[in-house]
C-alpha positions as CSV (number, residue, x, y, z in Angstrom):
1,M,63.3,20.3,27.3
2,K,60.5,20.7,29.7
3,P,56.7,20.3,28.3
4,T,56.1,23.9,27.9
5,T,59.2,24.5,25.8
6,Q,58.5,21.5,23.4
7,A,54.8,22.9,23.1
8,A,56.1,26.3,22.4
9,L,58.2,25.2,19.4
10,I,55.5,23.1,17.6
11,I,53.2,26.0,18.0
12,G,55.9,28.6,17.1
13,A,57.2,26.3,14.0
14,A,53.6,25.7,13.1
15,L,53.0,29.6,13.3
16,L,55.8,30.1,10.7
17,I,54.7,27.7,8.0
18,R,51.3,28.9,8.2
19,L,52.5,32.5,8.0
20,I,54.4,31.4,4.7
21,F,51.3,29.4,3.3
22,A,49.1,32.6,4.0
23,A,51.3,34.7,2.0
24,S,52.0,32.1,-0.9
25,M,48.5,31.8,-2.3
26,G,45.5,34.0,-3.1
27,L,42.4,34.2,-1.5
28,G,40.0,30.6,-2.4
29,I,36.5,31.0,-3.2
30,D,35.1,31.7,0.5
31,E,37.6,33.9,1.3
32,S,37.4,35.9,-1.7
33,Y,33.8,36.4,-1.1
34,M,34.1,37.5,2.7
35,V,36.5,39.5,2.3
36,S,34.5,41.2,-0.7
37,A,30.7,40.7,0.1
38,A,30.5,43.2,3.1
39,H,32.9,46.4,3.9
40,T,31.1,47.7,7.0
41,Y,30.5,46.6,10.5
42,Q,26.9,44.7,10.8
43,L,25.0,42.9,13.7
44,S,25.5,39.9,11.5
45,Y,25.6,38.6,8.3
46,F,23.7,36.0,5.9
47,D,26.4,33.5,6.1
48,H,27.5,33.1,9.7
49,P,27.5,35.4,12.8
50,P,29.9,38.4,12.5
51,M,33.1,37.2,14.3
52,S,35.1,36.2,11.5
53,W,33.9,39.2,9.2
54,F,34.8,41.6,11.8
55,M,38.5,39.7,11.9
56,E,39.0,40.9,8.7
57,L,37.5,44.3,8.3
58,T,39.4,45.5,11.3
59,I,42.8,44.5,10.0
60,Q,41.8,45.7,6.8
61,R,40.8,49.7,8.6
62,L,44.0,49.1,10.5
63,T,46.6,48.5,7.8
64,G,44.6,50.0,4.9
65,L,45.3,47.0,2.8
66,H,43.4,43.9,1.9
67,S,46.1,41.2,0.5
68,P,45.9,37.7,1.1
69,F,48.4,37.8,3.6
70,I,46.9,40.5,5.6
71,V,43.4,39.4,5.6
72,R,44.5,36.1,6.7
73,L,47.1,37.5,9.0
74,P,44.5,37.9,12.6
75,F,43.3,34.0,11.8
76,V,46.7,32.7,11.5
77,L,47.6,34.3,15.2
78,L,44.2,33.0,16.4
79,F,45.1,29.6,15.7
80,A,48.3,30.1,17.4
81,G,46.3,31.0,20.5
82,T,44.0,28.1,20.1
83,G,47.1,25.9,20.5
84,V,48.0,27.6,23.9
85,L,44.7,26.9,24.9
86,M,44.5,23.3,24.1
87,Y,48.1,23.0,25.8
88,G,46.2,24.8,28.8
89,L,42.8,22.9,28.7
90,T,45.0,19.5,28.3
91,N,47.2,20.1,30.6
92,R,44.6,20.6,33.3
93,L,42.7,17.3,32.7
94,F,45.8,14.8,31.7
95,G,49.1,16.8,32.6
96,A,52.0,18.4,30.9
97,R,53.1,15.1,28.5
98,A,50.0,14.7,27.1
99,A,49.1,18.7,26.4
100,V,52.5,18.5,24.3
101,W,50.7,15.2,22.3
102,A,47.4,17.2,21.8
103,V,49.2,20.6,20.5
104,A,51.2,18.3,18.2
105,G,48.1,16.3,17.1
106,L,46.1,19.8,16.7
107,N,49.1,21.0,14.3
108,I,49.2,18.1,11.9
109,S,45.7,17.5,11.4
110,P,44.8,19.1,7.8
111,V,41.7,20.5,8.4
112,F,42.8,22.3,11.6
113,A,46.4,23.1,10.9
114,V,45.9,24.4,7.1
115,A,42.3,25.3,6.7
116,F,40.9,26.6,10.1
117,G,44.5,28.1,11.1
118,T,45.3,29.8,7.9
119,W,42.3,30.9,5.7
120,V,39.7,33.9,6.7
121,L,37.0,31.6,7.6
122,P,34.1,31.4,10.9
123,D,36.1,27.9,12.2
124,G,39.1,29.7,13.4
125,P,37.2,32.1,15.9
126,L,35.3,29.2,16.5
127,D,37.6,26.8,17.6
128,F,39.6,29.6,19.4
129,F,36.6,30.1,22.0
130,L,35.3,26.8,22.0
131,V,38.4,25.6,23.7
132,A,38.4,28.6,25.6
133,A,35.0,27.9,27.1
134,A,36.3,24.1,27.6
135,W,38.5,25.3,29.9
136,A,36.3,27.7,31.8
137,L,33.9,24.9,31.9
138,A,35.9,22.5,33.2
139,R,37.3,25.0,35.9
140,A,33.5,25.8,36.9
141,V,32.3,22.0,37.2
142,G,35.8,20.9,38.8
143,V,37.0,18.7,35.8
144,A,40.6,17.9,36.5
145,R,43.8,15.8,37.2
146,P,43.5,14.5,40.8
147,A,46.9,16.5,41.4
148,L,45.1,19.7,41.0
149,G,42.1,18.4,43.6
150,A,39.4,19.1,40.9
151,E,37.1,21.2,43.0
152,P,34.9,23.3,41.4
153,E,35.6,27.1,40.6
154,P,32.2,28.7,40.6
155,G,33.7,32.1,39.7
156,F,34.7,30.3,36.3
157,W,30.7,30.5,35.2
158,P,30.8,33.5,33.7
159,L,34.0,33.3,31.7
160,A,32.3,30.0,30.2
161,G,29.4,31.9,29.3
162,L,31.4,34.6,27.6
163,C,33.5,32.1,25.6
164,A,30.4,30.1,24.8
165,G,28.7,33.2,23.7
166,L,31.8,34.4,21.5
167,A,31.8,30.7,19.6
168,M,28.2,31.3,18.9
169,T,29.5,34.7,17.0
170,S,31.7,33.0,15.2
171,K,29.7,29.8,14.0
172,Y,26.2,28.8,14.8
173,N,27.4,24.9,15.3
174,A,28.9,26.1,18.0
175,A,26.0,25.3,20.1
176,L,26.2,21.7,19.1
177,N,28.7,21.6,21.3
178,L,27.3,23.6,23.9
179,L,24.4,21.0,23.9
180,G,26.5,18.5,24.4
181,A,27.7,20.8,27.5
182,L,24.3,20.6,28.9
183,A,24.0,16.8,28.6
184,F,27.0,16.3,30.2
185,L,25.9,19.0,33.1
186,M,22.7,16.7,33.4
187,F,24.6,13.3,33.5
188,D,27.2,14.4,35.9
189,A,26.5,14.2,39.6
190,R,28.3,17.2,40.3
191,G,27.2,18.7,37.3
192,R,23.4,18.3,38.4
193,R,24.4,20.0,41.8
194,A,26.1,23.1,39.4
195,L,22.7,23.5,37.9
196,A,20.7,24.1,41.0
197,S,23.1,27.0,41.3
198,S,23.4,30.4,39.9
199,G,26.2,29.6,38.1
200,P,25.4,27.9,35.0
201,W,22.3,30.1,34.6
202,L,24.3,33.4,34.7
203,A,26.8,32.0,32.0
204,C,23.7,31.1,29.9
205,L,22.4,34.8,30.1
206,I,25.8,35.9,29.3
207,A,25.9,34.2,26.2
208,L,22.6,35.1,25.2
209,L,23.6,38.4,25.7
210,V,26.9,38.1,23.5
211,F,24.5,36.2,21.1
212,S,21.7,38.8,20.9
213,P,23.1,41.0,18.0
214,V,22.7,38.2,16.1
215,L,19.5,37.6,17.1
216,I,18.3,41.2,16.2
217,W,19.8,41.0,12.9
218,N,18.3,37.5,11.9
219,A,15.0,39.5,13.1
220,L,15.1,42.6,11.0
221,N,16.2,40.3,8.0
222,H,13.2,37.7,7.8
223,W,15.2,35.1,9.9
224,A,17.5,34.8,6.5
225,S,20.7,33.5,8.1
226,F,19.0,31.0,10.9
227,G,16.9,29.8,7.3
228,Y,19.3,29.2,5.3
229,Q,21.9,27.3,7.7
230,G,18.6,25.1,9.0
231,A,17.7,24.3,5.1
232,R,20.9,22.2,5.1
233,A,19.3,19.6,7.0
234,T,16.0,19.5,4.8
235,G,15.4,17.2,2.1
236,F,14.0,13.8,2.9
237,G,15.3,10.7,1.6
238,I,16.6,7.5,2.8
239,H,20.8,7.0,2.1
240,P,21.7,4.3,3.9
241,L,25.8,4.6,2.5
242,R,26.4,7.9,2.9
243,P,27.2,8.3,6.6
244,F,30.1,5.9,5.8
245,I,30.8,8.8,2.9
246,V,30.7,11.3,5.8
247,W,33.1,9.4,7.9
248,A,35.6,8.8,5.2
249,G,35.8,12.4,4.4
250,E,36.3,13.2,8.1
251,A,38.8,11.1,8.2
252,V,40.6,12.3,5.3
253,F,40.4,15.7,6.6
254,I,41.2,15.0,9.9
255,A,44.0,12.5,9.0
256,P,43.2,9.1,8.8
257,W,46.2,8.2,12.1
258,I,44.6,10.8,14.0
259,F,40.9,10.0,13.4
260,V,40.6,6.0,14.2
261,P,41.8,6.7,17.8
262,M,40.0,9.3,18.3
263,I,36.6,7.7,17.5
264,A,37.8,4.8,19.7
265,L,38.5,7.5,22.6
266,L,35.1,8.8,21.9
267,I,33.5,5.5,22.6
268,G,35.9,5.1,25.7
269,G,34.3,8.2,27.3
270,F,30.5,6.7,27.3
271,R,31.7,3.0,28.9
272,R,30.3,2.4,32.1
273,G,33.0,3.9,34.5
274,A,34.8,5.7,32.5
275,D,36.9,8.6,33.9
276,R,35.0,11.7,34.5
277,R,37.5,13.6,32.6
278,A,36.8,11.1,29.7
279,R,33.1,11.6,29.8
280,F,33.4,15.5,30.2
281,L,35.3,15.5,26.5
282,A,33.3,12.9,25.3
283,W,30.1,14.8,25.3
284,L,31.3,17.8,24.3
285,A,32.3,16.3,21.0
286,V,29.9,13.6,20.5
287,V,26.7,15.9,19.2
288,P,28.3,17.4,16.0
289,I,30.0,14.0,15.3
290,V,26.9,11.9,15.6
291,L,24.3,14.6,14.2
292,F,25.9,15.3,10.7
293,S,26.3,11.6,10.2
294,A,22.2,11.0,11.0
295,I,21.6,13.9,8.8
296,A,23.6,12.6,5.8
297,F,21.4,9.5,6.4
298,W,17.9,11.1,5.9
299,S,18.7,14.5,3.8
300,T,19.2,14.9,0.6
301,R,21.5,18.0,0.9
302,K,25.4,17.4,0.7
303,I,27.1,17.2,4.1
304,L,30.3,18.8,4.2
305,F,33.0,16.9,5.9
306,H,34.1,20.0,8.2
307,W,31.0,20.4,9.6
308,A,31.6,18.0,12.4
309,A,35.4,19.4,13.1
310,P,34.0,21.3,16.2
311,G,33.6,17.5,18.0
312,Y,36.5,16.4,16.9
313,L,38.3,19.4,18.3
314,M,37.4,18.4,21.4
315,L,38.9,15.1,21.4
316,F,42.7,16.3,21.1
317,P,43.0,16.3,24.8
318,L,42.0,12.3,24.9
319,L,44.1,12.0,22.2
320,G,47.0,13.6,23.8
321,D,46.1,11.3,27.1
322,W,46.2,8.3,24.9
323,A,49.7,9.3,23.2
324,A,51.5,10.3,26.5
325,R,50.4,7.2,28.6
326,A,51.5,4.2,25.4
327,R,54.4,2.2,25.6
328,D,57.5,3.7,24.8
329,S,57.7,1.7,21.4
330,V,54.4,2.7,20.5
331,R,55.2,6.3,21.4
332,R,58.1,6.3,19.4
333,R,55.9,5.3,16.3
334,L,53.8,7.7,17.4
335,A,56.6,10.3,16.8
336,A,57.7,9.2,13.7
337,G,54.1,9.8,12.4
338,V,53.6,13.6,13.7
339,W,57.2,14.0,11.8
340,A,56.1,12.4,9.1
341,T,53.1,14.2,8.9
342,A,54.2,17.4,9.6
343,S,57.0,17.3,6.6
344,L,54.2,16.2,4.5
345,L,52.4,19.0,5.5
346,T,55.5,21.5,5.1
347,A,56.2,20.0,1.8
348,A,52.9,20.5,0.6
349,V,52.9,24.1,1.4
350,V,56.4,24.2,-0.1
351,F,55.1,23.1,-3.4
352,I,51.5,25.1,-3.6
353,G,53.6,28.3,-3.0
354,A,56.3,27.4,-5.5
355,E,54.1,26.4,-8.4
356,L,51.8,29.6,-7.8
357,H,54.7,32.0,-7.7
358,F,57.5,30.1,-10.3
359,D,55.0,28.0,-12.1
360,I,57.6,24.7,-11.9
361,V,55.3,22.0,-13.0
362,P,55.5,22.5,-17.0
363,G,52.1,22.0,-18.7
364,F,50.3,21.6,-15.2
365,N,47.2,23.6,-16.2
366,A,47.1,21.7,-19.5
367,H,45.8,18.8,-17.5
368,F,42.3,20.6,-17.0
369,A,39.7,21.2,-19.0
370,Q,39.6,25.2,-19.4
371,G,37.4,26.5,-16.1
372,H,38.4,23.2,-13.9
373,S,41.9,24.1,-13.1
374,P,42.9,24.2,-9.4
375,E,44.7,26.8,-9.7
376,L,41.7,29.0,-10.9
377,Q,40.2,28.4,-7.2
378,V,43.4,29.9,-5.4
379,I,44.5,32.8,-7.6
380,D,42.8,36.1,-7.2
381,W,41.8,37.2,-10.5
382,R,43.6,40.2,-11.1
383,S,43.2,39.8,-15.0
384,F,39.6,40.3,-14.4
385,R,40.7,44.0,-13.4
386,A,43.2,44.5,-15.7
387,A,40.8,43.6,-18.5
388,L,38.5,46.7,-17.3
389,V,41.2,49.0,-17.1
390,R,42.2,48.5,-20.4
391,R,39.0,49.1,-21.9
392,G,38.4,51.9,-19.6
393,D,35.3,50.5,-18.1
394,L,35.8,51.3,-15.0
395,A,36.2,55.1,-15.4
396,K,32.7,55.5,-16.4
397,P,30.3,56.6,-13.9
398,D,27.5,54.0,-12.6
399,M,29.1,51.0,-13.7
400,A,28.5,47.8,-12.0
401,V,29.5,44.0,-12.5
402,A,27.1,41.2,-11.7
403,A,27.7,37.7,-11.6
404,L,25.1,34.6,-11.8
405,R,26.9,32.8,-9.0
406,W,27.7,34.2,-5.6
407,F,30.9,32.5,-5.7
408,D,32.1,34.1,-9.1
409,A,30.9,37.2,-7.8
410,G,33.2,36.8,-4.6
411,K,36.2,36.4,-6.7
412,I,35.3,39.0,-9.1
413,A,34.5,41.5,-6.5
414,Y,38.1,40.7,-4.7
415,A,39.8,41.5,-7.9
416,L,38.0,44.7,-8.4
417,G,38.1,46.1,-5.1
418,P,35.4,47.6,-2.8
419,D,34.5,50.7,-5.1
420,V,32.9,48.7,-7.6
421,P,29.5,47.7,-7.3
422,V,29.1,43.8,-7.6
423,T,25.9,41.9,-7.5
424,V,24.6,38.3,-7.7
425,F,21.9,38.1,-10.5
426,E,20.4,34.5,-10.0
427,G,20.2,31.6,-7.3
428,D,21.3,32.3,-3.5
429,K,22.9,35.7,-3.8
430,H,24.2,35.4,0.0
431,E,25.3,38.1,1.4
432,F,25.7,40.2,-1.9
433,G,21.7,40.0,-1.9
434,I,21.7,42.0,1.3
435,T,24.8,44.7,0.4
436,T,24.4,45.4,-3.2
437,P,20.6,43.5,-3.8
438,P,20.1,44.0,-7.9
439,Q,17.5,46.5,-7.1
440,S,20.0,48.9,-5.5
441,L,21.7,49.6,-8.9
442,I,18.6,50.6,-11.2
443,G,19.8,53.1,-13.7
444,D,23.3,51.9,-13.8
445,D,25.2,50.4,-16.6
446,I,26.1,46.4,-15.8
447,L,28.5,44.2,-17.0
448,I,27.1,40.8,-16.9
449,A,29.5,37.7,-16.0
450,A,27.8,35.7,-18.6
451,M,28.5,32.1,-16.9
452,P,27.6,29.2,-16.5
453,G,25.3,28.7,-19.7
454,N,24.5,29.3,-23.3
455,E,25.3,33.3,-24.0
456,A,22.6,34.1,-26.1
457,D,19.8,32.6,-23.6
458,I,21.3,34.6,-20.8
459,M,21.2,37.6,-23.3
460,K,17.8,37.2,-24.2
461,R,16.9,36.6,-20.7
462,Y,17.9,39.7,-19.1
463,A,16.9,41.9,-22.1
464,P,13.5,42.9,-20.6
465,R,15.4,44.2,-17.8
466,F,17.6,47.1,-19.7
467,R,17.1,49.7,-22.0
468,A,19.3,47.8,-24.5
469,I,21.8,44.9,-23.7
470,T,24.9,43.9,-26.1
471,I,27.6,41.4,-25.7
472,A,30.8,42.4,-24.3
473,K,34.2,41.3,-25.1
474,P,35.5,38.2,-23.2
475,I,37.6,38.2,-20.2
476,A,40.2,36.0,-19.9
477,I,41.6,34.8,-16.4
478,T,45.0,33.9,-16.9
479,H,48.2,33.0,-14.5
480,H,51.4,32.7,-16.1
481,G,50.4,33.2,-19.3
482,H,48.0,30.3,-19.4
483,V,44.2,30.9,-20.1
484,L,42.2,29.4,-17.1
485,L,39.2,30.7,-17.9
486,R,37.2,32.4,-20.7
487,I,34.5,34.8,-19.0
488,P,31.7,35.8,-21.9
489,M,30.7,39.5,-21.0
490,L,27.3,41.2,-21.7
491,L,27.1,44.9,-21.2
492,G,23.5,45.8,-19.9
493,H,22.5,49.7,-20.3
494,D,20.6,51.4,-18.1
495,L,18.9,48.9,-15.7
496,Q,15.2,49.3,-16.1
497,S,13.3,46.9,-13.0
498,W,13.9,44.0,-10.6
499,P,13.2,41.4,-9.6
500,L,13.7,38.9,-12.7
501,S,11.0,36.5,-13.4
502,P,11.6,33.0,-12.8
503,G,13.5,31.2,-15.8
């Protein structure tokens, strides 16, 4: 079987499994928030640049639907495109056999194949455009296997700049990979010669122009998005063990049997005399991998394990080359590992879908305290809307809903649909603070999802802001007849003023 056929079968099989997965579960917390917090095209958004928001908005406009499968569909298809680009990049650098292994590794790594390849997250388009930018950059600076001649092709600089700009409009941490690309150009002899030409600077200009709407949005919104993301590195405190915790988490997300050789290959890319292709990929990978581990050492903020994933993405071609050059006995074990991991992921997808649709594990939710069942995060809270319909609340004019936390607001807003205004009263309001700030609801009656905290305290806290406030009947979030969460509700009549004083 030809390598291209093998790669196509891997990409096609993985695509089919992800389509099933996309249809089998409701939107997660972050997905619900992204789909429900904004309903119009903007220059950018609070949490992330606009690319992922545009993707889910466009598919909704084209289909008139916003079911989980529909809003996930462009992300699932785009990840198949990422697999094609990964094959092209690895084939250029190391050959077709290595490219097949790189594609296989990409499609069995849980964080890439499951999360970024299926869910409504900015990481999906980020990965696509990062691999495209790496491919174009490799063409521009002449990084290739010897059989291709490895001559620079300056005509690819504009494409590299375009893809880099689109990666930046997907997620901010694309800048870390681009910083690594700049370091490669500075430390590479051919790269330094390229920096003396107009090509890289034209690429930078194109990237800046593509990214400029995000800069404009931030300037018009008090640099809210940059401030929010930048604050993740603040808070000083020495934590010697946290980098090890971050590495362990990254290993689980990537898959340990992929993570360990990747780290060895990354280190090897910086050794004296390392192949230029290895140095190219190592520089593209190293900044996010090292930076987030360093931040974990000094910052009091929580470091999420998937933040460094763009660095590991750049190491799949090296992993593919390592596997392709391994001894036959080693390669057979690697192939068995690929099949075992793929089977495990497929079984997990089937189990999750079966449990959510058919409740195949009796008493599953009884093992968790109310409000803590994993199913609560992966079902759509349709029972919330059903309860308001039964009460007739949705038929009342000037009725809105408020949550106290942005992630609760996301689940509630997705269940209610775009016709019911939903806001956030406390904490960091995220995009809801821009699209539906509480002050925009002055004069409205507002149902308040009074969690977390003491219901009486919450009622006392908000009473001065309304003409009157009463306790409403609680709403139960149910699934297969089981109560997963009971939400205490308050009804505020005629919102009089905002903001709420602290505390």
